[in-house]
Structure formats: C-alpha cells, structure tokens
N, C-alpha and C positions, 0 to 999 in steps of 0.2 A: 164305343165310337168317339173319335177325337172331337173336341169342342172347336167350333169355328172361331177364328179371330174376329175381332171388331171390324178390321178392314174387309175380311171376306164377307161379313154380314152386310156392310155398307155397299160392297160391289153387287151382291145378290139383290138387295133392295133397289138399287139404281137400275139394274137390268130389268127387274119386274116393271118398273115405272117408265122405262124408256120407250117412247112412242115408236122409234124405228126398229128397236128390237122386236116389239110386238108385231109390227108390220111384216118383218122378215119371217117370223114364226107363223103368222097367219097366211102369208102369200107364198110360202114354200121357198123362199129365198135362203141361200146358204148362211148369210150373215147380214147385219145391218150395213156393212161396207157396200153392199149392192146399190144402196140408195145414194151413197156418196158419188160413185161413179156415174150413176144415172143422172144425178142433178148437174154434175160437172159436164157431162156429154150433152145434155139439153142446152146448156148455155153456150158451149163452145163448138158443138157439132163435130166431135172428134172421131166417132166410130161410124164407119160405113161399110157396106157390103163389099166383099171381095178384097178386103184389105189384108195385109200381113201385119200381125200384131205380136209384139213381145211383152209378156207380163211378168214382172219381177216381183217376188214376195207374194205368190199367188195364194198360198194357203190361208184359210180353209177352202176357198173357192167362190167367195162372194162376187168378186169382179169377174172371175172366169165365167160364171153362170150368166152374168149379164152380157158379156162379150159373145158367148155362144149363141145367145138369142138375137144378137144384132148382126153378127158377121154371117154373110150368105155366100158361101163358096170361097171364103178367104182362108187364111191360115192363122191359127192361134197357138203360140208356144208359151207355156206357162211353167215358171221355174220357182222352186222352193225346196228347202231340205225336208219340210214336213208334208204329210199327205194333202193332196188337193182333190177335192170333189170335182170331177170334170166329165164331159161327154166323150164318146169314143173317138171323135175326130180331133180332139185337142191333143197337141204334142206336150206331154208332161215331161219335164226334166227334174229329176230329184237331185238337188244339190244347191250349193250357194252361188248366187249371182257373182260373176267375176272370177269364179274358179276356172282355171285353164280346162278342165274336163268338161265343164258346162259350156264355156265358150266354144269348145271344139264341137259339141253336139249341136249348138245353135248354128254354127257354120255348116255342119252336115245337112241340117234340115233346110236351111235357106238355099243351099246348093247354087251359090252365085247370085241370087236374087237379093233385093233389099226390102227393108221394112217400111211400112207407112206410119207406124205408131209404136212408141215405146211407153209403157206404163209401169209405175213402180208404186206398190203399197208397202214397201219394205220399211221396217222400223227396227231400231237396235233393241237388244235386250237391256232393259232398264236396270241400271245399277243403283239408282238413287242419288248419284253424284251428277248434278245438272251439267257441269262443264264437260265431264266425260261422256255423258249421254249424247250431248249435243255434238261433240266432235265425232262420235260414232255415227250419228245421223248424217253429218255432212259427208263422211266417207261413203255412205250408201248413196248419197246424191251424186257423188263423183262416179261411182260404179254405173249408175243409170246414164249419166252423160257419156261415159266411155262407150257404152253400148250404142248410143246414137252415133258417135263418131266412127264406129266400126261398121254399122249395118243400116242406119237410117238413110232413106233416100232424100235427095234435095227437095225441099218443100214439105217434108214430113214433120210430125209432131211428137212431143213428149209431155207426159203428165206424171209428176211424182209427188209422194207425200213427203212433207218436210216439217220441221219444227221451228217455231220462232225462237230466236236466240242468237248467240254470237256466231258470226260467219255467214248467216243466211243472206243478209242484205248484199254483202259483197259478192257472194256467189251468184245471186240473181242479176246483179249488175253485170258481171262477167258473161252471163248467159245471153245478155242481149247483143253480144258480139257474135254469137253462134246462131241464134234464131232472130227472125225479123220481128216477132211479137211475143212478149213474155209478160204473164200476169200472175199474181198470187190471189187465190180464192179460198173461201172457207164455206163449203156447202152446209145447208141447214142439217143434214144428217150428222155432221161433225159436232161433237159435244162442245158447247160454248166455253167450258172450263178448260178444255184441252188446248195445248200449245200447237196442236196439229193444224197445218195448213196444206194447200196443194198448189204446186207451181205448174202452170200451164204454159208451154212454150210451143209456138207454132211457126212454120216457115223456116225450116232447117236450111242453113246457108251452105252446108257441105264444107269441103276443104277451102 
C-alpha cells in the first residue's frame, strides 16, 4: 500500500476535525457545501418554491440536495462534468458550463421561459500558481454572468463562488451596473483560511 503524503495526512486530519464535515455526515447531506448555501440563503432569502434555478458546478450534489428540499414545483437544472447526486426531478446536464452543447440543452429545457436564480459553486482546477488560478476563477465568474445575461429574468438573482485576489474587486464593481444590489459574503461553513468568498447579486436589470 502506498504511503500517504504529509499533505494528504493534513487534509484527512482537517476533515476529521471539521465541524461542518461531521454535520454533513451525521445529517445525511452530500457535502459540507450544503451548509454554505443554507447560510447564504437564510441571510439573503434566495431560494423559494416554484422557481427556475440553474446550478453550475453542481457535483457532488451538496447544493443540489439543499435546492431539491427547498424548491416546490419549480425547476432545477444542475450542470457539471462530474457525477451529481440528485433526485429524479432534477435535470442533470453532464458537461462544462459555457460549452455550446450544454447551453443548447439548457435552452431546450427552459423552452422559452426564464430563470429566477443562477448559482455557481464552480472552482478552477488548482495549479498552485496563484495568478493562473485566479485568472481561471474569474473566467468561471464570467461564464456565470453570461448565463444570467442569456436566461435570467429581470429582478432575478445570482450567487457565485469567487476567490479573493486580482480582478475580483473590479469585476464586482462592474456587476453593480447589471444588478441593483451586490454583496460579498463568507458564510461560517467556509473555512476561514480559504480565499473563497461568495458574490450575491440581486435585482437583475436585464438589457
């Protein structure tokens, strides 16, 4: 059996000690990400019954599980190239957000209707080069915004994962021309040492 690296050992130790990891395991949630969305939703009241919601970067399904329990008679479209744990009524699209084939399937499912909410928990594959990783994260933020510009109704909302670093402040400033209210938040379930934050934008202005 191969010996684990020191970094792997540290990760395992952190997982065992992490309060929200234990809560997810004890409560039957897919992952600790469930609590991030739950805390954001409680603060900003984003998710309501009968909404049409697009979830980008849905695997393994932590947010999906939360949304399925909150939406009552709405529509949930979950996108990721990796497997997503989901219920039978969730529309799962296997592929990369922003890919033309994925966009075409979203168009087909919406069938001329518009979204109430766009969510993204997408994150870049980490290279270890901070400038490269940050640039990739900002590209993912742009993909989420493009989804809003294509399918979000006037007055709708968007919440995405982002990372503190070069380009984020300017991007958020520009977002205030697109949404009437924009805030950056860091829920308690997000590890304090992580650069991860969430951008919550409400009141989509449309074209």
